[in-house]
CHARMM internal coordinates of N, CA and C (Angstrom, degrees):
IC EDIT
DIST 1 N 1 CA 1.4465
DIST 1 CA 1 C 1.5297
ANGL 1 N 1 CA 1 C 109.35
DIST 1 C 2 N 1.3194
ANGL 1 CA 1 C 2 N 116.00
DIHE 1 N 1 CA 1 C 2 N 145.89
DIST 2 N 2 CA 1.4721
ANGL 1 C 2 N 2 CA 119.15
DIHE 1 CA 1 C 2 N 2 CA 176.36
DIST 2 CA 2 C 1.5055
ANGL 2 N 2 CA 2 C 111.14
DIHE 1 C 2 N 2 CA 2 C -73.45
DIST 2 C 3 N 1.3362
ANGL 2 CA 2 C 3 N 115.84
DIHE 2 N 2 CA 2 C 3 N 159.93
DIST 3 N 3 CA 1.4565
ANGL 2 C 3 N 3 CA 117.54
DIHE 2 CA 2 C 3 N 3 CA 177.18
DIST 3 CA 3 C 1.5341
ANGL 3 N 3 CA 3 C 110.55
DIHE 2 C 3 N 3 CA 3 C -70.73
DIST 3 C 4 N 1.3328
ANGL 3 CA 3 C 4 N 115.95
DIHE 3 N 3 CA 3 C 4 N 167.19
DIST 4 N 4 CA 1.4634
ANGL 3 C 4 N 4 CA 120.70
DIHE 3 CA 3 C 4 N 4 CA -173.65
DIST 4 CA 4 C 1.5111
ANGL 4 N 4 CA 4 C 112.17
DIHE 3 C 4 N 4 CA 4 C -62.30
DIST 4 C 5 N 1.3040
ANGL 4 CA 4 C 5 N 118.54
DIHE 4 N 4 CA 4 C 5 N -30.12
DIST 5 N 5 CA 1.4697
ANGL 4 C 5 N 5 CA 120.48
DIHE 4 CA 4 C 5 N 5 CA -176.59
DIST 5 CA 5 C 1.5267
ANGL 5 N 5 CA 5 C 111.30
DIHE 4 C 5 N 5 CA 5 C -70.69
DIST 5 C 6 N 1.3434
ANGL 5 CA 5 C 6 N 118.83
DIHE 5 N 5 CA 5 C 6 N -24.95
DIST 6 N 6 CA 1.4506
ANGL 5 C 6 N 6 CA 121.45
DIHE 5 CA 5 C 6 N 6 CA -179.40
DIST 6 CA 6 C 1.5283
ANGL 6 N 6 CA 6 C 113.05
DIHE 5 C 6 N 6 CA 6 C -102.43
DIST 6 C 7 N 1.3009
ANGL 6 CA 6 C 7 N 118.07
DIHE 6 N 6 CA 6 C 7 N 8.22
DIST 7 N 7 CA 1.4600
ANGL 6 C 7 N 7 CA 122.36
DIHE 6 CA 6 C 7 N 7 CA -179.84
DIST 7 CA 7 C 1.5059
ANGL 7 N 7 CA 7 C 109.62
DIHE 6 C 7 N 7 CA 7 C -76.59
DIST 7 C 8 N 1.3333
ANGL 7 CA 7 C 8 N 116.47
DIHE 7 N 7 CA 7 C 8 N 120.78
DIST 8 N 8 CA 1.4596
ANGL 7 C 8 N 8 CA 121.22
DIHE 7 CA 7 C 8 N 8 CA -179.90
DIST 8 CA 8 C 1.5145
ANGL 8 N 8 CA 8 C 110.83
DIHE 7 C 8 N 8 CA 8 C -88.11
DIST 8 C 9 N 1.3261
ANGL 8 CA 8 C 9 N 118.30
DIHE 8 N 8 CA 8 C 9 N 145.10
DIST 9 N 9 CA 1.4594
ANGL 8 C 9 N 9 CA 121.31
DIHE 8 CA 8 C 9 N 9 CA 176.09
DIST 9 CA 9 C 1.5270
ANGL 9 N 9 CA 9 C 110.06
DIHE 8 C 9 N 9 CA 9 C -64.26
DIST 9 C 10 N 1.3096
ANGL 9 CA 9 C 10 N 116.24
DIHE 9 N 9 CA 9 C 10 N 147.92
DIST 10 N 10 CA 1.4425
ANGL 9 C 10 N 10 CA 119.46
DIHE 9 CA 9 C 10 N 10 CA 178.64
DIST 10 CA 10 C 1.5234
ANGL 10 N 10 CA 10 C 111.34
DIHE 9 C 10 N 10 CA 10 C 178.99
DIST 10 C 11 N 1.2943
ANGL 10 CA 10 C 11 N 115.85
DIHE 10 N 10 CA 10 C 11 N -163.89
DIST 11 N 11 CA 1.4572
ANGL 10 C 11 N 11 CA 123.07
DIHE 10 CA 10 C 11 N 11 CA -177.29
DIST 11 CA 11 C 1.5195
ANGL 11 N 11 CA 11 C 108.06
DIHE 10 C 11 N 11 CA 11 C -125.94
DIST 11 C 12 N 1.3237
ANGL 11 CA 11 C 12 N 116.78
DIHE 11 N 11 CA 11 C 12 N 132.48
DIST 12 N 12 CA 1.4609
ANGL 11 C 12 N 12 CA 120.88
DIHE 11 CA 11 C 12 N 12 CA -179.53
DIST 12 CA 12 C 1.5336
ANGL 12 N 12 CA 12 C 108.79
DIHE 11 C 12 N 12 CA 12 C -132.05
DIST 12 C 13 N 1.3115
ANGL 12 CA 12 C 13 N 116.03
DIHE 12 N 12 CA 12 C 13 N 134.09
DIST 13 N 13 CA 1.4455
ANGL 12 C 13 N 13 CA 121.40
DIHE 12 CA 12 C 13 N 13 CA 176.79
DIST 13 CA 13 C 1.5173
ANGL 13 N 13 CA 13 C 108.05
DIHE 12 C 13 N 13 CA 13 C -112.85
DIST 13 C 14 N 1.3240
ANGL 13 CA 13 C 14 N 116.38
DIHE 13 N 13 CA 13 C 14 N 126.83
DIST 14 N 14 CA 1.4642
ANGL 13 C 14 N 14 CA 121.52
DIHE 13 CA 13 C 14 N 14 CA 176.94
DIST 14 CA 14 C 1.5184
ANGL 14 N 14 CA 14 C 106.45
DIHE 13 C 14 N 14 CA 14 C -121.19
DIST 14 C 15 N 1.3205
ANGL 14 CA 14 C 15 N 115.76
DIHE 14 N 14 CA 14 C 15 N 126.48
DIST 15 N 15 CA 1.4482
ANGL 14 C 15 N 15 CA 121.13
DIHE 14 CA 14 C 15 N 15 CA -176.59
DIST 15 CA 15 C 1.5275
ANGL 15 N 15 CA 15 C 109.69
DIHE 14 C 15 N 15 CA 15 C -126.69
DIST 15 C 16 N 1.2949
ANGL 15 CA 15 C 16 N 117.55
DIHE 15 N 15 CA 15 C 16 N 142.47
DIST 16 N 16 CA 1.4383
ANGL 15 C 16 N 16 CA 121.06
DIHE 15 CA 15 C 16 N 16 CA 176.00
DIST 16 CA 16 C 1.5010
ANGL 16 N 16 CA 16 C 111.51
DIHE 15 C 16 N 16 CA 16 C -175.07
DIST 16 C 17 N 1.3227
ANGL 16 CA 16 C 17 N 115.72
DIHE 16 N 16 CA 16 C 17 N 165.68
DIST 17 N 17 CA 1.4600
ANGL 16 C 17 N 17 CA 121.41
DIHE 16 CA 16 C 17 N 17 CA 179.99
DIST 17 CA 17 C 1.5238
ANGL 17 N 17 CA 17 C 113.21
DIHE 16 C 17 N 17 CA 17 C -102.12
DIST 17 C 18 N 1.3074
ANGL 17 CA 17 C 18 N 116.74
DIHE 17 N 17 CA 17 C 18 N -4.84
DIST 18 N 18 CA 1.4707
ANGL 17 C 18 N 18 CA 120.57
DIHE 17 CA 17 C 18 N 18 CA -178.58
DIST 18 CA 18 C 1.5230
ANGL 18 N 18 CA 18 C 108.10
DIHE 17 C 18 N 18 CA 18 C -105.87
DIST 18 C 19 N 1.3329
ANGL 18 CA 18 C 19 N 115.75
DIHE 18 N 18 CA 18 C 19 N 96.29
DIST 19 N 19 CA 1.4391
ANGL 18 C 19 N 19 CA 121.26
DIHE 18 CA 18 C 19 N 19 CA -174.29
DIST 19 CA 19 C 1.5276
ANGL 19 N 19 CA 19 C 112.51
DIHE 18 C 19 N 19 CA 19 C -61.59
DIST 19 C 20 N 1.3252
ANGL 19 CA 19 C 20 N 117.71
DIHE 19 N 19 CA 19 C 20 N -34.58
DIST 20 N 20 CA 1.4673
ANGL 19 C 20 N 20 CA 119.47
DIHE 19 CA 19 C 20 N 20 CA -179.59
DIST 20 CA 20 C 1.5231
ANGL 20 N 20 CA 20 C 110.65
DIHE 19 C 20 N 20 CA 20 C -63.33
DIST 20 C 21 N 1.3251
ANGL 20 CA 20 C 21 N 118.02
DIHE 20 N 20 CA 20 C 21 N -38.32
DIST 21 N 21 CA 1.4677
ANGL 20 C 21 N 21 CA 120.40
DIHE 20 CA 20 C 21 N 21 CA 179.29
DIST 21 CA 21 C 1.5224
ANGL 21 N 21 CA 21 C 111.18
DIHE 20 C 21 N 21 CA 21 C -75.45
DIST 21 C 22 N 1.3399
ANGL 21 CA 21 C 22 N 118.49
DIHE 21 N 21 CA 21 C 22 N -34.08
DIST 22 N 22 CA 1.4619
ANGL 21 C 22 N 22 CA 120.37
DIHE 21 CA 21 C 22 N 22 CA 174.95
DIST 22 CA 22 C 1.5184
ANGL 22 N 22 CA 22 C 109.99
DIHE 21 C 22 N 22 CA 22 C -63.66
DIST 22 C 23 N 1.3327
ANGL 22 CA 22 C 23 N 115.98
DIHE 22 N 22 CA 22 C 23 N -44.25
DIST 23 N 23 CA 1.4668
ANGL 22 C 23 N 23 CA 119.46
DIHE 22 CA 22 C 23 N 23 CA 177.79
DIST 23 CA 23 C 1.5202
ANGL 23 N 23 CA 23 C 111.49
DIHE 22 C 23 N 23 CA 23 C -60.23
DIST 23 C 24 N 1.3089
ANGL 23 CA 23 C 24 N 116.67
DIHE 23 N 23 CA 23 C 24 N -44.05
DIST 24 N 24 CA 1.4629
ANGL 23 C 24 N 24 CA 120.99
DIHE 23 CA 23 C 24 N 24 CA 178.65
DIST 24 CA 24 C 1.5293
ANGL 24 N 24 CA 24 C 111.05
DIHE 23 C 24 N 24 CA 24 C -60.68
DIST 24 C 25 N 1.3167
ANGL 24 CA 24 C 25 N 117.51
DIHE 24 N 24 CA 24 C 25 N -40.73
DIST 25 N 25 CA 1.4525
ANGL 24 C 25 N 25 CA 121.28
DIHE 24 CA 24 C 25 N 25 CA 178.43
DIST 25 CA 25 C 1.5164
ANGL 25 N 25 CA 25 C 110.69
DIHE 24 C 25 N 25 CA 25 C -63.32
DIST 25 C 26 N 1.3428
ANGL 25 CA 25 C 26 N 117.76
DIHE 25 N 25 CA 25 C 26 N -46.88
DIST 26 N 26 CA 1.4521
ANGL 25 C 26 N 26 CA 121.48
DIHE 25 CA 25 C 26 N 26 CA -178.56
DIST 26 CA 26 C 1.5432
ANGL 26 N 26 CA 26 C 110.76
DIHE 25 C 26 N 26 CA 26 C -63.38
DIST 26 C 27 N 1.3059
ANGL 26 CA 26 C 27 N 116.67
DIHE 26 N 26 CA 26 C 27 N -43.75
DIST 27 N 27 CA 1.4728
ANGL 26 C 27 N 27 CA 120.22
DIHE 26 CA 26 C 27 N 27 CA -179.91
DIST 27 CA 27 C 1.5265
ANGL 27 N 27 CA 27 C 110.53
DIHE 26 C 27 N 27 CA 27 C -64.31
DIST 27 C 28 N 1.3112
ANGL 27 CA 27 C 28 N 118.10
DIHE 27 N 27 CA 27 C 28 N -43.24
DIST 28 N 28 CA 1.4612
ANGL 27 C 28 N 28 CA 119.12
DIHE 27 CA 27 C 28 N 28 CA -179.93
DIST 28 CA 28 C 1.5463
ANGL 28 N 28 CA 28 C 110.83
DIHE 27 C 28 N 28 CA 28 C -68.97
DIST 28 C 29 N 1.3221
ANGL 28 CA 28 C 29 N 117.95
DIHE 28 N 28 CA 28 C 29 N -34.71
DIST 29 N 29 CA 1.4643
ANGL 28 C 29 N 29 CA 121.35
DIHE 28 CA 28 C 29 N 29 CA 176.06
DIST 29 CA 29 C 1.5084
ANGL 29 N 29 CA 29 C 111.97
DIHE 28 C 29 N 29 CA 29 C -64.38
DIST 29 C 30 N 1.3642
ANGL 29 CA 29 C 30 N 115.69
DIHE 29 N 29 CA 29 C 30 N -43.96
DIST 30 N 30 CA 1.4522
ANGL 29 C 30 N 30 CA 119.90
DIHE 29 CA 29 C 30 N 30 CA -179.57
DIST 30 CA 30 C 1.5302
ANGL 30 N 30 CA 30 C 111.75
DIHE 29 C 30 N 30 CA 30 C -68.28
DIST 30 C 31 N 1.3163
ANGL 30 CA 30 C 31 N 117.94
DIHE 30 N 30 CA 30 C 31 N -31.19
DIST 31 N 31 CA 1.4712
ANGL 30 C 31 N 31 CA 120.90
DIHE 30 CA 30 C 31 N 31 CA 176.09
DIST 31 CA 31 C 1.5291
ANGL 31 N 31 CA 31 C 110.29
DIHE 30 C 31 N 31 CA 31 C -70.66
DIST 31 C 32 N 1.3049
ANGL 31 CA 31 C 32 N 116.25
DIHE 31 N 31 CA 31 C 32 N -36.63
DIST 32 N 32 CA 1.4676
ANGL 31 C 32 N 32 CA 119.38
DIHE 31 CA 31 C 32 N 32 CA -179.09
DIST 32 CA 32 C 1.5149
ANGL 32 N 32 CA 32 C 112.01
DIHE 31 C 32 N 32 CA 32 C -77.73
DIST 32 C 33 N 1.3313
ANGL 32 CA 32 C 33 N 117.11
DIHE 32 N 32 CA 32 C 33 N -38.48
DIST 33 N 33 CA 1.4651
ANGL 32 C 33 N 33 CA 123.26
DIHE 32 CA 32 C 33 N 33 CA -178.16
DIST 33 CA 33 C 1.5340
ANGL 33 N 33 CA 33 C 109.09
DIHE 32 C 33 N 33 CA 33 C -125.49
DIST 33 C 34 N 1.3196
ANGL 33 CA 33 C 34 N 118.52
DIHE 33 N 33 CA 33 C 34 N 74.09
DIST 34 N 34 CA 1.4927
ANGL 33 C 34 N 34 CA 120.32
DIHE 33 CA 33 C 34 N 34 CA -178.31
DIST 34 CA 34 C 1.5262
ANGL 34 N 34 CA 34 C 110.68
DIHE 33 C 34 N 34 CA 34 C -65.13
DIST 34 C 35 N 1.3100
ANGL 34 CA 34 C 35 N 114.62
DIHE 34 N 34 CA 34 C 35 N 149.61
DIST 35 N 35 CA 1.4656
ANGL 34 C 35 N 35 CA 120.72
DIHE 34 CA 34 C 35 N 35 CA 179.11
DIST 35 CA 35 C 1.5250
ANGL 35 N 35 CA 35 C 109.21
DIHE 34 C 35 N 35 CA 35 C -78.26
DIST 35 C 36 N 1.2904
ANGL 35 CA 35 C 36 N 116.31
DIHE 35 N 35 CA 35 C 36 N 144.04
DIST 36 N 36 CA 1.4697
ANGL 35 C 36 N 36 CA 120.97
DIHE 35 CA 35 C 36 N 36 CA 174.59
DIST 36 CA 36 C 1.5232
ANGL 36 N 36 CA 36 C 108.34
DIHE 35 C 36 N 36 CA 36 C -74.94
DIST 36 C 37 N 1.3251
ANGL 36 CA 36 C 37 N 118.41
DIHE 36 N 36 CA 36 C 37 N 154.86
DIST 37 N 37 CA 1.4758
ANGL 36 C 37 N 37 CA 120.16
DIHE 36 CA 36 C 37 N 37 CA 177.64
DIST 37 CA 37 C 1.5184
ANGL 37 N 37 CA 37 C 110.31
DIHE 36 C 37 N 37 CA 37 C -61.36
DIST 37 C 38 N 1.3383
ANGL 37 CA 37 C 38 N 114.33
DIHE 37 N 37 CA 37 C 38 N 142.16
DIST 38 N 38 CA 1.4737
ANGL 37 C 38 N 38 CA 119.84
DIHE 37 CA 37 C 38 N 38 CA -178.39
DIST 38 CA 38 C 1.5226
ANGL 38 N 38 CA 38 C 108.18
DIHE 37 C 38 N 38 CA 38 C -82.37
DIST 38 C 39 N 1.3079
ANGL 38 CA 38 C 39 N 116.65
DIHE 38 N 38 CA 38 C 39 N 135.75
DIST 39 N 39 CA 1.4735
ANGL 38 C 39 N 39 CA 121.85
DIHE 38 CA 38 C 39 N 39 CA 179.92
DIST 39 CA 39 C 1.5288
ANGL 39 N 39 CA 39 C 108.67
DIHE 38 C 39 N 39 CA 39 C -119.37
DIST 39 C 40 N 1.3229
ANGL 39 CA 39 C 40 N 115.12
DIHE 39 N 39 CA 39 C 40 N 134.21
DIST 40 N 40 CA 1.4634
ANGL 39 C 40 N 40 CA 120.57
DIHE 39 CA 39 C 40 N 40 CA -179.55
DIST 40 CA 40 C 1.5138
ANGL 40 N 40 CA 40 C 108.15
DIHE 39 C 40 N 40 CA 40 C -81.91
DIST 40 C 41 N 1.3188
ANGL 40 CA 40 C 41 N 117.66
DIHE 40 N 40 CA 40 C 41 N 84.36
DIST 41 N 41 CA 1.4245
ANGL 40 C 41 N 41 CA 123.00
DIHE 40 CA 40 C 41 N 41 CA 176.81
DIST 41 CA 41 C 1.5169
ANGL 41 N 41 CA 41 C 110.09
DIHE 40 C 41 N 41 CA 41 C -129.28
DIST 41 C 42 N 1.3173
ANGL 41 CA 41 C 42 N 115.67
DIHE 41 N 41 CA 41 C 42 N 53.58
DIST 42 N 42 CA 1.4307
ANGL 41 C 42 N 42 CA 120.10
DIHE 41 CA 41 C 42 N 42 CA -179.47
DIST 42 CA 42 C 1.5121
ANGL 42 N 42 CA 42 C 109.89
DIHE 41 C 42 N 42 CA 42 C -102.26
DIST 42 C 43 N 1.3186
ANGL 42 CA 42 C 43 N 119.55
DIHE 42 N 42 CA 42 C 43 N 122.59
DIST 43 N 43 CA 1.4711
ANGL 42 C 43 N 43 CA 121.67
DIHE 42 CA 42 C 43 N 43 CA -175.39
DIST 43 CA 43 C 1.5246
ANGL 43 N 43 CA 43 C 113.64
DIHE 42 C 43 N 43 CA 43 C -63.03
DIST 43 C 44 N 1.3250
ANGL 43 CA 43 C 44 N 117.84
DIHE 43 N 43 CA 43 C 44 N -29.34
DIST 44 N 44 CA 1.4610
ANGL 43 C 44 N 44 CA 120.30
DIHE 43 CA 43 C 44 N 44 CA -177.49
DIST 44 CA 44 C 1.5134
ANGL 44 N 44 CA 44 C 112.31
DIHE 43 C 44 N 44 CA 44 C -84.08
DIST 44 C 45 N 1.3319
ANGL 44 CA 44 C 45 N 118.14
DIHE 44 N 44 CA 44 C 45 N -12.82
DIST 45 N 45 CA 1.4652
ANGL 44 C 45 N 45 CA 121.88
DIHE 44 CA 44 C 45 N 45 CA -174.39
DIST 45 CA 45 C 1.5324
ANGL 45 N 45 CA 45 C 111.56
DIHE 44 C 45 N 45 CA 45 C -61.04
DIST 45 C 46 N 1.3070
ANGL 45 CA 45 C 46 N 117.82
DIHE 45 N 45 CA 45 C 46 N -47.48
DIST 46 N 46 CA 1.4748
ANGL 45 C 46 N 46 CA 121.58
DIHE 45 CA 45 C 46 N 46 CA -177.55
DIST 46 CA 46 C 1.5295
ANGL 46 N 46 CA 46 C 110.15
DIHE 45 C 46 N 46 CA 46 C -66.52
DIST 46 C 47 N 1.2973
ANGL 46 CA 46 C 47 N 117.74
DIHE 46 N 46 CA 46 C 47 N -32.76
DIST 47 N 47 CA 1.4551
ANGL 46 C 47 N 47 CA 120.79
DIHE 46 CA 46 C 47 N 47 CA -177.22
DIST 47 CA 47 C 1.5273
ANGL 47 N 47 CA 47 C 112.55
DIHE 46 C 47 N 47 CA 47 C -74.63
DIST 47 C 48 N 1.3422
ANGL 47 CA 47 C 48 N 117.36
DIHE 47 N 47 CA 47 C 48 N -25.69
DIST 48 N 48 CA 1.4729
ANGL 47 C 48 N 48 CA 120.19
DIHE 47 CA 47 C 48 N 48 CA -175.20
DIST 48 CA 48 C 1.5115
ANGL 48 N 48 CA 48 C 113.75
DIHE 47 C 48 N 48 CA 48 C -101.56
DIST 48 C 49 N 1.3144
ANGL 48 CA 48 C 49 N 118.45
DIHE 48 N 48 CA 48 C 49 N -17.81
DIST 49 N 49 CA 1.4838
ANGL 48 C 49 N 49 CA 121.29
DIHE 48 CA 48 C 49 N 49 CA -177.67
DIST 49 CA 49 C 1.5150
ANGL 49 N 49 CA 49 C 108.77
DIHE 48 C 49 N 49 CA 49 C -109.55
DIST 49 C 50 N 1.3168
ANGL 49 CA 49 C 50 N 116.03
DIHE 49 N 49 CA 49 C 50 N 121.79
DIST 50 N 50 CA 1.4554
ANGL 49 C 50 N 50 CA 120.07
DIHE 49 CA 49 C 50 N 50 CA -179.95
DIST 50 CA 50 C 1.5045
ANGL 50 N 50 CA 50 C 109.98
DIHE 49 C 50 N 50 CA 50 C -77.00
DIST 50 C 51 N 1.3569
ANGL 50 CA 50 C 51 N 118.46
DIHE 50 N 50 CA 50 C 51 N 157.69
DIST 51 N 51 CA 1.4819
ANGL 50 C 51 N 51 CA 120.68
DIHE 50 CA 50 C 51 N 51 CA 179.89
DIST 51 CA 51 C 1.5196
ANGL 51 N 51 CA 51 C 113.13
DIHE 50 C 51 N 51 CA 51 C -61.05
DIST 51 C 52 N 1.3032
ANGL 51 CA 51 C 52 N 117.76
DIHE 51 N 51 CA 51 C 52 N -22.69
DIST 52 N 52 CA 1.4837
ANGL 51 C 52 N 52 CA 120.78
DIHE 51 CA 51 C 52 N 52 CA -177.93
DIST 52 CA 52 C 1.5265
ANGL 52 N 52 CA 52 C 111.80
DIHE 51 C 52 N 52 CA 52 C -90.69
DIST 52 C 53 N 1.2961
ANGL 52 CA 52 C 53 N 118.70
DIHE 52 N 52 CA 52 C 53 N 6.97
DIST 53 N 53 CA 1.4563
ANGL 52 C 53 N 53 CA 120.02
DIHE 52 CA 52 C 53 N 53 CA 177.34
DIST 53 CA 53 C 1.4867
ANGL 53 N 53 CA 53 C 111.50
DIHE 52 C 53 N 53 CA 53 C 111.85
END
COOR INIT
IC SEED 1 N 1 CA 1 C
IC BUILD
């Protein structure tokens, strides 16, 4: 696998019947390529959400 700095964005589908192995794969992938914190910087968010909820 490439290092996290060279990982390109994309879409990956993983399919299998063994849930324990799928879970292991997802956990190891997330440890190797952790997600960055999500930031609320969406330009449409303020226009669609009223101040009262």
